[in-house]
C-alpha positions as CSV (number, residue, x, y, z in Angstrom):
1,X,41.0,-45.8,55.6
2,X,38.0,-44.3,57.4
3,X,35.8,-41.2,56.4
4,X,36.8,-38.0,58.2
5,X,35.1,-34.7,57.7
6,X,37.4,-32.7,55.2
7,X,38.3,-29.2,55.2
8,X,36.5,-28.8,52.1
9,X,33.4,-30.0,53.4
10,X,33.8,-27.6,56.6
11,X,34.2,-24.7,54.0
12,X,31.2,-25.6,52.0
13,X,28.9,-26.0,55.2
14,X,30.0,-23.0,56.4
15,X,29.1,-21.2,53.0
16,X,25.8,-23.1,53.2
17,X,24.9,-21.5,56.6
18,X,26.4,-18.0,55.4
19,X,24.0,-15.0,55.4
20,X,25.9,-13.6,52.8
21,X,26.4,-16.4,50.3
22,X,23.2,-18.4,51.0
23,X,20.8,-15.7,52.5
24,X,17.7,-17.6,51.8
25,X,18.9,-21.0,52.9
26,X,18.1,-22.4,49.3
27,X,18.3,-26.1,48.3
28,X,20.6,-25.5,45.4
29,X,23.2,-23.9,47.7
30,X,23.3,-27.0,49.9
31,X,24.3,-29.1,46.8
32,X,28.1,-28.3,46.6
33,X,28.0,-29.6,50.4
34,X,26.6,-33.0,49.8
35,X,28.4,-33.1,46.3
36,X,31.8,-32.9,48.4
37,X,30.6,-35.2,51.1
38,X,29.7,-37.8,48.8
39,X,33.0,-37.5,46.7
40,X,34.9,-38.0,49.8
41,X,32.9,-41.1,50.6
42,X,33.3,-42.2,47.0
43,X,37.1,-41.9,47.4
44,X,37.1,-44.6,50.0
45,X,35.2,-47.0,47.8
46,X,36.1,-49.2,44.6
47,X,34.2,-48.6,41.5
48,X,31.7,-46.4,43.0
49,X,30.7,-43.2,41.2
50,X,28.6,-40.1,42.1
51,X,25.8,-39.4,39.7
52,X,24.1,-36.1,40.0
53,X,20.5,-36.0,38.7
54,X,20.0,-39.5,38.1
55,X,17.1,-39.8,35.6
56,X,14.6,-42.4,36.4
57,X,12.9,-43.8,33.2
58,X,11.3,-46.9,31.7
59,X,13.6,-48.5,29.1
60,X,10.6,-50.5,27.2
61,X,7.1,-51.8,27.7
62,X,8.1,-54.7,29.5
63,X,9.2,-52.5,32.4
64,X,5.5,-51.8,32.6
65,X,3.4,-53.8,35.2
66,X,1.5,-56.8,33.5
67,X,-1.9,-55.3,34.4
68,X,-1.1,-52.0,32.9
69,X,0.3,-53.8,29.6
70,X,-2.9,-55.8,29.6
71,X,-5.1,-52.8,29.8
72,X,-3.1,-51.0,27.1
73,X,-3.8,-54.0,24.7
74,X,-7.5,-53.5,25.2
75,X,-7.2,-50.2,23.4
76,X,-5.3,-51.4,20.3
77,X,-6.7,-52.2,17.1
78,X,-5.0,-55.2,16.0
79,X,-5.8,-54.8,12.2
80,X,-4.8,-51.1,12.3
81,X,-1.4,-51.6,14.0
82,X,-0.5,-55.1,12.6
83,X,-0.4,-57.0,15.9
84,X,-2.5,-59.6,17.6
85,X,-4.0,-59.5,21.3
86,X,-1.2,-61.8,22.2
87,X,0.8,-59.8,24.9
88,X,4.3,-61.0,23.6
89,X,3.6,-60.0,20.0
90,X,1.9,-56.6,21.0
91,X,4.5,-55.6,23.5
92,X,6.9,-54.5,20.9
93,X,4.2,-52.0,19.7
94,X,2.9,-50.6,23.0
95,X,5.4,-47.9,23.5
96,X,5.6,-46.6,19.9
97,X,1.8,-46.7,19.7
98,X,1.4,-44.5,22.8
99,X,1.1,-41.7,20.6
100,X,-1.9,-42.9,18.5
101,X,-3.9,-43.8,21.9
102,X,-5.8,-41.0,23.1
103,X,-8.6,-42.5,25.1
104,X,-9.0,-40.6,28.4
105,X,-9.1,-43.9,30.4
106,X,-6.0,-45.1,29.1
107,X,-4.2,-41.6,29.8
108,X,-5.6,-42.0,33.2
109,X,-4.2,-45.4,33.7
110,X,-0.8,-44.3,32.5
111,X,-0.6,-41.3,34.5
112,X,-1.8,-43.1,37.6
113,X,1.0,-45.6,37.2
114,X,3.9,-43.7,35.9
115,X,5.3,-40.2,35.9
116,X,8.1,-38.3,34.3
117,X,9.4,-34.8,33.8
118,X,7.2,-33.1,31.2
119,X,8.5,-34.3,27.8
120,X,10.9,-37.0,29.1
121,X,10.4,-40.0,26.7
122,X,10.0,-43.8,27.6
123,X,12.2,-45.7,25.0
124,X,12.2,-42.1,23.2
125,X,8.6,-42.7,22.0
126,X,6.3,-42.6,24.9
127,X,5.4,-39.6,27.2
128,X,2.8,-39.6,30.0
129,X,0.4,-37.0,29.5
130,X,0.0,-34.3,32.3
131,X,2.8,-35.6,34.2
132,X,5.1,-32.7,35.5
133,X,7.0,-34.3,38.5
134,X,10.7,-34.4,38.1
135,X,12.1,-37.9,38.6
136,X,15.7,-36.9,39.1
137,X,17.0,-37.8,42.5
138,X,19.6,-35.0,43.4
139,X,22.2,-37.6,43.7
140,X,22.8,-41.4,43.1
141,X,25.6,-43.8,44.1
142,X,26.5,-45.8,41.0
143,X,28.5,-49.1,40.7
144,X,30.4,-50.2,37.8
145,X,32.5,-53.0,36.8
146,X,34.6,-53.0,33.8
147,X,37.4,-55.0,31.7
148,X,40.4,-53.6,30.1
149,X,40.4,-53.9,26.5
150,X,44.0,-54.5,26.4
151,X,45.4,-55.0,22.8
152,X,41.8,-55.9,21.4
153,X,41.2,-53.2,18.7
154,X,44.2,-51.2,19.9
155,X,44.2,-47.8,18.3
156,X,40.7,-48.4,16.9
157,X,37.9,-45.8,17.4
158,X,36.1,-48.0,19.5
159,X,38.9,-48.4,22.0
160,X,39.5,-44.7,22.0
161,X,35.7,-44.0,22.8
162,X,35.9,-46.5,25.3
163,X,39.1,-45.2,27.0
164,X,40.5,-48.7,26.8
165,X,37.8,-50.1,29.1
166,X,34.4,-51.9,28.5
167,X,31.8,-51.4,31.0
168,X,29.9,-54.7,31.9
169,X,27.8,-53.8,34.7
170,X,26.0,-50.8,36.3
171,X,23.7,-50.3,39.2
172,X,22.6,-47.5,41.4
173,X,22.2,-48.6,45.1
174,X,21.8,-45.2,46.9
175,X,19.3,-42.4,46.0
176,X,19.7,-38.9,47.6
177,X,17.4,-36.1,48.1
178,X,18.3,-32.6,49.4
179,X,16.2,-30.0,50.7
180,X,17.0,-26.4,51.8
181,X,16.9,-25.4,55.5
182,X,14.3,-23.5,57.4
183,X,14.6,-19.8,57.4
184,X,16.9,-18.0,59.6
185,X,14.3,-15.7,60.7
186,X,12.1,-18.3,62.3
187,X,12.4,-19.1,66.0
188,X,11.7,-22.3,68.0
189,X,9.5,-24.4,67.9
190,X,8.4,-23.5,64.5
191,X,11.8,-23.7,63.0
192,X,11.8,-27.3,64.2
193,X,8.3,-27.9,62.8
194,X,9.3,-26.6,59.4
195,X,12.7,-28.7,59.5
196,X,10.4,-31.8,60.5
197,X,8.1,-31.1,57.3
198,X,11.0,-30.7,55.0
199,X,12.4,-34.1,56.1
200,X,8.9,-35.6,55.3
201,X,8.9,-34.0,52.0
202,X,12.5,-35.4,51.1
203,X,11.3,-38.8,52.4
204,X,8.0,-38.5,50.3
205,X,10.2,-37.7,47.3
206,X,12.4,-40.7,47.9
207,X,9.5,-42.9,48.3
208,X,8.2,-41.7,44.9
209,X,11.7,-42.3,43.5
210,X,12.0,-45.7,45.0
211,X,8.6,-46.6,43.5
212,X,9.9,-45.7,39.7
213,X,13.4,-47.1,40.7
214,X,12.0,-50.6,41.5
215,X,9.9,-50.4,38.5
216,X,12.3,-49.0,35.9
217,X,15.3,-50.9,37.0
218,X,13.6,-54.3,36.2
219,X,16.7,-55.5,34.2
220,X,18.8,-55.4,37.4
221,X,15.8,-56.6,39.7
222,X,17.3,-54.7,42.9
223,X,15.3,-55.9,45.9
224,X,16.8,-53.2,48.4
225,X,17.7,-49.6,48.1
226,X,19.3,-47.1,50.5
227,X,17.7,-43.9,50.7
228,X,19.5,-40.5,52.0
229,X,17.5,-37.6,52.9
230,X,19.2,-34.3,53.6
231,X,17.6,-30.9,55.0
232,X,20.5,-28.4,55.0
233,X,23.4,-29.8,56.7
234,X,21.2,-32.5,58.6
235,X,20.6,-35.8,57.1
236,X,19.0,-39.4,57.8
237,X,19.1,-42.6,56.0
238,X,17.0,-45.8,55.5
239,X,17.6,-49.2,53.9
240,X,14.3,-50.5,52.5
241,X,13.2,-53.4,50.3
242,X,10.6,-52.9,47.6
243,X,7.8,-54.2,49.9
244,X,8.5,-51.4,52.4
245,X,8.1,-48.6,50.0
246,X,4.6,-47.3,50.1
247,X,2.7,-47.0,46.8
248,X,2.8,-43.6,45.3
249,X,-0.4,-42.1,43.5
250,X,1.1,-40.5,40.4
251,X,-2.0,-38.5,39.6
252,X,-2.5,-36.6,42.8
253,X,1.2,-36.6,43.4
254,X,0.8,-37.9,47.0
255,X,0.2,-41.3,48.7
256,X,-3.3,-42.6,48.1
257,X,-6.0,-42.0,51.0
258,X,-5.7,-44.5,53.7
259,X,-1.9,-45.3,53.0
260,X,0.1,-45.1,56.1
261,X,3.6,-43.6,55.7
262,X,4.4,-43.7,59.5
263,X,6.1,-47.2,59.0
264,X,8.1,-46.0,56.1
265,X,9.2,-42.8,57.9
266,X,10.3,-44.9,61.0
267,X,12.7,-47.0,58.7
268,X,14.8,-43.6,58.6
269,X,17.5,-43.2,61.2
270,X,17.8,-40.4,63.7
271,X,19.1,-37.1,62.1
272,X,22.8,-36.3,61.9
273,X,24.5,-33.0,61.5
274,X,27.5,-32.8,59.0
275,X,31.0,-32.2,60.5
276,X,30.2,-33.7,63.9
277,X,31.9,-36.9,65.3
278,X,28.4,-38.6,65.4
279,X,27.9,-37.8,61.8
280,X,31.3,-39.1,60.8
281,X,30.7,-42.4,62.8
282,X,27.4,-43.0,61.1
283,X,28.9,-42.6,57.6
284,X,31.5,-45.1,58.5
285,X,28.9,-47.3,59.5
286,X,27.3,-46.9,56.3
287,X,30.5,-47.8,54.3
288,X,31.3,-50.9,56.2
289,X,27.7,-52.2,56.0
290,X,26.2,-51.1,52.8
291,X,28.8,-49.7,50.5
292,X,31.1,-52.9,50.0
293,X,30.8,-54.5,46.6
294,X,29.5,-57.8,48.0
295,X,26.8,-55.9,50.0
296,X,26.1,-53.6,46.8
297,X,25.2,-56.9,44.8
298,X,23.2,-58.5,47.8
299,X,20.7,-55.9,47.2
300,X,20.1,-57.5,43.7
301,X,17.6,-60.3,43.4
302,X,19.4,-61.7,40.5
303,X,23.0,-61.1,41.6
304,X,23.5,-58.5,38.9
305,X,22.0,-59.8,35.7
306,X,22.9,-56.5,34.1
307,X,26.4,-57.9,33.6
308,X,27.2,-57.9,29.9
309,X,27.8,-61.4,28.5
310,X,30.9,-62.1,26.1
311,X,28.4,-62.7,23.4
312,X,26.5,-59.5,24.1
313,X,29.9,-57.6,24.3
314,X,31.0,-58.7,20.8
315,X,27.6,-58.0,19.3
316,X,27.9,-54.4,20.8
317,X,31.4,-54.1,19.3
318,X,30.2,-55.4,15.9
319,X,27.2,-52.9,16.0
320,X,29.6,-50.0,16.7
321,X,31.8,-51.1,13.9
322,X,28.7,-51.0,11.5
323,X,27.6,-47.7,12.8
324,X,31.3,-46.3,12.3
325,X,31.3,-47.7,8.7
326,X,27.8,-46.3,8.0
327,X,29.1,-42.9,9.4
328,X,32.1,-43.1,7.0
329,X,29.7,-44.0,4.0
330,X,27.6,-40.8,5.1
331,X,30.7,-38.6,5.2
332,X,32.0,-40.1,1.8
333,X,28.7,-39.4,0.4
334,X,28.6,-36.0,1.8
335,X,32.0,-35.2,0.2
336,X,30.9,-36.4,-3.3
337,X,27.9,-34.3,-3.0
338,X,30.0,-31.2,-2.0
339,X,32.2,-32.0,-5.0
340,X,29.3,-32.3,-7.3
341,X,28.0,-28.9,-6.0
342,X,31.3,-27.2,-6.5
343,X,31.2,-28.6,-10.1
344,X,27.8,-27.5,-10.9
345,X,28.7,-24.1,-9.3
346,X,31.8,-23.9,-11.6
347,X,29.8,-24.8,-14.7
348,X,27.3,-22.2,-13.8
349,X,30.1,-19.8,-13.5
350,X,31.5,-20.5,-16.9
């Protein structure tokens, strides 16, 4: 099977260009178009799913660069927090203790290295002061592998919650950024200049996402990533390694002075317009050369170490059993408290 523009994509592209339904050519009115395109692509693939607004975040302090962790250690009081200056020992405390560290220079260190949306937390405990940039690419292509639970724990809550499947592996191999189209009121050549600027903005956002992605996805150790930039119905793509992504300055939300982004932008293909033979042909090229399972894992430096081992799976199942037992105990305790309350109310009524 090959990709071919569907009737639904044609309808949604027409709506995106409609002066009645999208009079201002806004970005969010182009989301339905691209969502439909990606779903059509996904239908040709195996175990690939579309993840809108994929949140980029850090799981724990070990995802932080070594130099940053060492600088953070300098601001910790070992006696006060019960840790030593040994990095392995203090690593566990770095994120929870972030709330206790208010030195301006540390704040600057963190803000210049990381960024999350406002109050988004790292490991549920750590936020980066002063950061407002939204780190949610508009779409991500996610690859999952799973195994059927079969008769194991048949009819149990665990099996029901997992819908009879156990997820063993997850990775994201495509990040997409969508921008609105230039105003229809503009004439050439200004419209083309605005469109080029919007593409540059989308590419800059993707460079920022890629910076965080290669940092945050340390458990998967991906070496390469496909980036998809969209402006209205036009699009371009690039397949980049982590070394090819220019470093992003999280304080100024821009590339540091002197950083050349020309080489990065040249990694992107020519632009294509949806619903044309050239666009369909290019999408089929991507499907053939980048979206197959062996090609997806080829971009992982450790061939997908995020795969859950049998031992980890059993631990996960046992942990869920314990959580379920705790929940049942809590419910029983709550029932007993309710009974006691009713008895007290009855005695009070008497």
